[in-house]
C-alpha positions as CSV (number, residue, x, y, z in Angstrom):
1,M,15.6,-12.4,0.7
2,A,12.8,-13.0,-2.1
3,T,12.2,-10.6,-5.2
4,I,9.2,-9.2,-5.5
5,P,7.6,-9.6,-8.8
6,L,6.0,-6.0,-10.5
7,T,5.5,-5.1,-14.2
8,K,6.8,-2.7,-15.2
9,R,3.5,-0.4,-15.0
10,G,3.4,-1.1,-11.6
11,A,7.3,-0.2,-10.7
12,E,6.4,2.8,-12.1
13,L,3.3,3.6,-10.4
14,L,5.5,2.9,-7.2
15,K,7.9,5.1,-8.0
16,Q,5.6,8.1,-8.9
17,E,3.5,7.4,-5.8
18,L,7.1,7.6,-3.5
19,H,7.9,10.5,-5.1
20,R,4.3,12.4,-3.7
21,L,5.0,11.5,-0.7
22,K,8.6,12.3,-0.5
23,T,7.9,16.1,-2.4
24,I,4.0,17.2,-0.9
25,E,3.1,15.0,1.6
26,R,6.2,14.7,3.6
27,P,6.7,18.5,3.5
28,A,2.7,19.3,4.1
29,V,2.7,17.3,7.4
30,I,6.1,18.8,8.9
31,N,4.7,22.1,8.1
32,A,1.3,21.2,9.7
33,I,3.0,19.9,13.0
34,S,5.3,22.9,13.1
35,E,1.7,25.0,12.8
36,A,0.2,22.5,15.7
37,R,3.4,23.4,17.7
38,A,2.6,27.1,17.2
39,Q,-0.8,27.1,18.8
40,G,0.7,26.2,22.5
41,D,-0.1,23.1,24.4
42,L,0.2,20.0,22.7
43,S,-1.3,17.8,25.2
44,E,-4.9,18.9,24.2
45,N,-4.2,19.6,21.0
46,A,-6.2,17.8,18.4
47,E,-4.2,19.2,15.0
48,Y,-1.1,18.0,16.5
49,E,-2.2,14.5,17.4
50,A,-3.6,14.3,13.5
51,A,-0.6,15.5,12.1
52,K,1.5,12.9,14.2
53,D,-0.3,10.0,13.3
54,K,-0.5,11.2,9.2
55,Q,3.5,11.6,9.4
56,G,3.9,8.1,10.5
57,F,1.3,7.0,8.4
58,V,3.5,8.5,5.2
59,E,6.9,7.6,6.6
60,G,6.1,4.1,7.4
61,R,4.3,3.6,3.4
62,I,8.2,5.3,2.3
63,L,10.0,3.2,4.1
64,E,7.7,-0.2,2.7
65,I,7.9,1.4,-0.8
66,E,11.5,2.1,-0.5
67,S,11.7,-1.6,0.9
68,K,9.5,-3.3,-2.2
69,M,11.6,-1.3,-4.7
70,S,14.9,-2.4,-3.3
71,M,13.9,-6.0,-3.8
72,A,11.7,-5.8,-6.9
73,Q,11.9,-7.5,-9.8
74,V,10.7,-5.3,-12.6
75,I,9.1,-8.0,-15.8
76,D,8.1,-5.7,-18.6
77,P,5.5,-8.3,-20.1
78,A,6.0,-6.5,-23.8
79,T,9.7,-8.4,-23.8
80,L,8.5,-12.1,-22.5
81,D,8.3,-15.3,-24.1
82,A,6.8,-17.7,-22.8
83,G,6.1,-19.8,-25.7
84,G,2.3,-19.3,-25.6
85,R,1.8,-19.8,-22.0
86,V,0.7,-18.2,-18.8
87,V,3.3,-16.5,-16.7
88,F,3.9,-13.0,-14.7
89,G,3.3,-10.5,-16.3
90,S,0.8,-11.8,-19.5
91,T,-2.7,-11.1,-20.3
92,V,-4.9,-14.0,-20.9
93,D,-8.6,-14.0,-22.1
94,L,-10.7,-16.5,-20.5
95,E,-13.8,-18.6,-21.1
96,D,-16.1,-19.6,-17.9
97,E,-17.2,-23.0,-19.1
98,D,-20.4,-22.6,-17.1
99,S,-21.6,-19.1,-18.2
100,G,-19.8,-18.3,-21.3
101,D,-18.8,-15.2,-20.1
102,A,-16.0,-14.1,-21.8
103,V,-13.2,-11.9,-19.3
104,T,-9.7,-10.7,-19.4
105,Y,-6.8,-10.9,-17.0
106,Q,-3.6,-9.7,-16.7
107,I,-1.6,-11.2,-13.8
108,V,0.2,-8.8,-12.2
109,G,2.4,-8.2,-8.3
110,D,0.2,-8.2,-4.9
111,D,0.5,-4.3,-4.8
112,E,-0.9,-3.9,-8.5
113,A,-3.7,-5.6,-8.9
114,D,-6.9,-4.1,-9.0
115,L,-10.0,-6.8,-10.2
116,K,-12.1,-3.9,-11.5
117,L,-9.3,-3.1,-14.2
118,G,-8.9,-6.9,-14.7
119,L,-5.3,-7.3,-13.0
120,V,-5.3,-10.0,-10.8
121,S,-2.6,-10.9,-8.0
122,V,0.1,-13.7,-8.7
123,S,-1.2,-15.0,-5.5
124,S,-4.5,-14.9,-5.9
125,P,-6.0,-18.4,-6.7
126,I,-7.2,-17.2,-10.7
127,A,-3.3,-17.0,-11.1
128,R,-1.9,-19.9,-9.8
129,A,-4.6,-22.3,-11.5
130,L,-3.5,-20.4,-14.9
131,I,0.5,-20.3,-14.6
132,G,1.5,-22.5,-17.5
133,K,-1.5,-22.9,-19.1
134,E,-1.8,-22.8,-22.9
135,V,-4.8,-22.1,-25.2
136,G,-7.4,-24.2,-25.8
137,D,-6.2,-25.7,-21.8
138,V,-8.8,-25.6,-18.4
139,A,-7.9,-23.8,-15.6
140,E,-9.9,-25.1,-12.7
141,V,-10.0,-21.9,-9.7
142,R,-11.1,-23.3,-6.3
143,A,-13.6,-20.5,-6.1
144,P,-15.5,-19.1,-2.8
145,G,-18.5,-20.8,-4.3
146,G,-16.9,-23.7,-5.8
147,I,-14.6,-24.6,-8.3
148,R,-14.4,-22.7,-11.6
149,R,-13.5,-23.6,-14.7
150,Y,-11.8,-21.7,-17.5
151,E,-10.6,-22.3,-20.7
152,V,-7.6,-20.0,-22.0
153,I,-8.7,-18.6,-25.3
154,E,-5.9,-16.3,-25.7
155,V,-2.6,-15.4,-24.0
156,R,-0.7,-12.2,-25.0
157,Y,2.5,-10.3,-23.6
158,A,1.4,-6.7,-23.8
């Protein structure tokens, strides 16, 4: 089985979601199903069908998170020392060579990715282009609009 890389923060977020699903969502769905059953005929009971659908979603998500957590390799960026190279968990300051725009990304696991927060998936084209680069290196990223070139300005492990 392959491991799933997660940052320490990402693992904590998954644990919090799992706890919420098990302690709040699951009991609420069970209660909704009980209430819908009490209304009588289940064949035409929309509330019952909606509650059963929600139960399927909640239970599926619980299984998914538990599976990911069992295969997770949690990496704390603060403990990394990759000799200045871009690795999973590192935060990278870049400069777009065409526009001169500065951007900052942290390379995280697939479940943690959120471009609005500067968190890019380790499997994304930009992360794959950056892995192994050092300050001063240029990464070429194949984007839908063509090839973009980014110079690595700084690499941090925080």
